[in-house]
C-alpha positions in Angstrom: 125.6 90.4 117.0 129.3 89.4 116.9 132.1 90.8 114.8 132.5 87.5 112.9 128.9 87.7 111.8 129.3 91.3 110.6 132.6 90.4 108.9 130.7 87.6 107.0 128.0 90.2 105.9 130.7 92.6 104.8 132.4 90.0 102.7 129.2 89.0 101.0 128.3 92.7 100.4 131.7 93.2 98.8 130.9 90.6 96.2 127.2 91.3 95.7 127.0 95.1 96.2 124.1 94.4 98.6 124.4 94.9 102.4 121.3 93.8 104.3 121.1 93.6 108.1 117.5 93.9 109.3 115.9 93.4 112.7 119.2 93.0 114.6 118.8 95.7 117.2 121.7 97.8 115.8 121.8 101.2 117.5 124.2 102.7 115.0 125.1 102.6 111.3 127.9 100.1 111.0 131.2 102.0 110.7 132.8 99.1 108.8 130.6 99.8 105.9 132.8 102.7 104.9 135.2 100.2 103.5 132.6 99.4 100.9 131.7 102.9 99.8 132.7 102.1 96.2 131.0 98.7 96.1 127.5 99.1 97.5 124.4 99.6 95.5 121.9 98.6 98.1 121.8 99.1 101.9 118.9 97.8 103.9 119.1 98.4 107.7 115.4 98.3 108.4 113.9 97.2 111.7 116.9 98.4 113.9 117.3 101.1 116.5 119.5 103.5 114.6 119.1 107.1 115.7 121.6 108.8 113.5 122.7 108.4 109.9 126.4 109.4 109.8 127.8 112.0 107.2 129.8 109.1 105.6 126.5 108.0 104.0 127.3 110.6 101.3 130.3 108.6 100.2 128.4 105.7 98.9 128.6 107.1 95.3 127.0 104.0 93.6 124.2 103.6 96.0 120.8 103.1 94.2 118.7 101.8 97.1 118.6 102.7 100.8 116.2 101.3 103.3 116.0 102.3 106.9 112.4 101.6 107.7 111.4 101.2 111.4 114.4 102.8 113.0 114.7 105.8 115.3 115.8 108.5 113.0 114.8 112.1 113.9 116.8 113.9 111.2 118.8 113.1 108.0 122.3 114.5 107.3 122.8 116.9 104.4 125.4 114.5 103.1 122.7 112.1 102.1 121.8 114.5 99.4 125.1 113.8 97.6 123.8 110.4 96.4 123.4 111.2 92.8 122.5 107.6 91.8 120.0 107.0 94.5 116.7 105.8 93.0 114.8 104.3 96.0 114.7 105.7 99.6 112.6 103.9 102.2 112.3 105.7 105.6 108.9 104.5 106.9 108.3 104.4 110.6 110.9 106.8 111.9 110.5 110.2 113.7 111.4 112.5 110.9 109.9 116.0 111.0 111.6 117.4 107.9 114.0 116.7 105.1 117.4 118.2 104.5 117.4 121.5 102.6 119.4 120.0 99.8 117.1 117.0 99.3 116.2 118.2 95.8 119.7 117.3 94.7 118.8 113.5 94.8 118.3 113.9 91.0 117.8 110.1 90.3 115.2 109.5 92.9 112.2 107.6 91.7 110.6 106.1 94.8 110.4 107.8 98.2 108.6 106.3 101.3 108.1 108.4 104.4 105.1 106.8 105.8 104.7 106.9 109.6 106.9 109.9 110.4 106.1 113.3 111.9 106.1 115.5 108.8 103.7 118.4 109.1 103.7 119.5 105.5 104.5 118.3 102.0 108.2 119.0 101.7 108.8 121.7 99.0 112.2 120.0 98.3 110.3 117.2 96.5 109.3 119.6 93.7 112.8 119.7 92.2 113.0 116.0 91.7 112.4 115.3 88.0 112.2 111.5 88.0 110.0 110.9 91.0 107.3 108.2 90.4 105.9 107.4 93.8 105.8 109.4 96.9 104.3 107.9 100.1 103.7 110.5 102.9 100.9 108.6 104.5 100.5 108.4 108.3 102.1 111.7 109.1 100.8 114.9 110.6 100.3 116.9 107.4 97.5 119.5 107.7 97.5 121.2 104.3 98.9 120.7 100.8 100.7 123.9 99.7 100.8 125.7 96.4 104.3 124.3 95.6 102.8 120.9 95.1 101.8 122.0 91.6 105.4 121.4 90.5 105.6 117.9 91.9 106.6 115.5 89.1 105.4 112.3 90.8 102.9 109.8 89.2 101.5 108.6 92.5 101.1 110.7 95.7 100.0 108.9 98.9 98.6 111.3 101.6 96.3 108.8 103.4 95.9 109.0 107.1 97.0 112.5 107.7 95.1 115.5 109.1 94.6 117.3 105.8 91.8 119.9 105.7 93.1 122.1 102.9 94.5 121.3 99.5 95.9 123.9 97.0 94.2 124.0 93.7 97.7 123.8 92.2 97.6 120.1 92.7 95.6 119.8 89.5 98.7 121.2 87.6 100.9 118.4 88.5 102.1 117.3 85.0 102.4 113.5 85.7 100.2 113.0 88.7 97.8 110.0 87.9 97.1 108.6 91.4 96.2 110.8 94.4 95.4 109.1 97.7 93.7 111.2 100.4 91.9 108.5 102.4 91.2 109.1 106.1 91.9 112.9 106.3 89.8 115.8 107.5 88.5 117.1 104.2 85.2 118.8 103.8 83.8 118.3 100.2 84.0 122.1 99.7 87.8 121.9 100.3 88.4 119.5 97.5 89.4 121.5 94.4 87.0 120.9 91.6 89.8 121.2 89.1 91.1 117.8 90.3 88.1 116.3 88.7 87.6 118.6 85.7 91.0 119.7 84.8 93.9 117.4 85.9 95.7 114.3 84.8 94.5 112.4 87.9 92.8 109.2 87.0 92.5 107.6 90.4 91.3 109.7 93.3 91.0 107.9 96.6 89.1 110.0 99.2 87.2 107.5 101.4 87.1 108.3 105.1 86.9 112.1 105.0 84.2 114.4 106.3 81.8 113.8 103.3 79.9 110.9 101.7 81.4 109.5 98.5 78.1 109.8 96.7 78.3 113.5 97.1 81.4 113.5 95.2 79.6 111.9 92.2 77.2 115.0 92.1 80.0 117.4 91.5 80.6 119.2 88.3 83.6 117.6 86.5 83.0 114.2 88.0 82.1 112.8 84.6 85.4 114.0 83.1 87.3 112.4 86.0 85.4 109.1 85.3 86.4 109.2 81.6 90.1 109.3 82.7 89.4 106.6 85.3 87.8 104.3 82.8 90.4 104.9 80.2 93.1 104.0 82.6 91.4 100.9 83.8 91.0 99.7 80.2 94.7 100.2 79.7 95.7 98.0 82.6 93.0 95.4 82.1 
């Protein structure tokens, strides 16, 4: 892509606050964007070949939405965690194994998508985020869900297509968790905490494609309580 094309994109971005350049084979984060650190609210660089996010990302103080789906990122810089206004972060289809230690400082974050990465556990940093609504950790290599998950504030947690065989009973203490997706994992029925059914806020539990038949789930104690929540929620949205 020529400089003139990039220049045109930059001029548009200066007016609109939106910089979108997807599927152009970029190998690095455009340096010229640093001229717009005080303009940009949205950056979308999905479908490129970017391997590194430079520290200057921390300077985009107004940034609300950042999308880098389908790139080649293996790590994220700590500077990313300075984005106090960031509400939406899409990083699907990269090679991330972990999140920066200070990730919990992204205090405005509402939506986080990390589907199709190489995470091996549910990052504990997520538990400090008070405004999280949706967390997508599907298609990773997560094997268990740790006790710290009980502090997660999300409304929806997607753990589909991982290798989960153990879930902490603390998951039923999540104060706002309504939707829990655990499809296509390695769960035995005995490993599913009963309290998810009998004693949680969860009103949609998706567990197809594990090591038990769904009809067995219906025989468990507490299933009727879960169904009450499920039905009440359905009515609300009908």
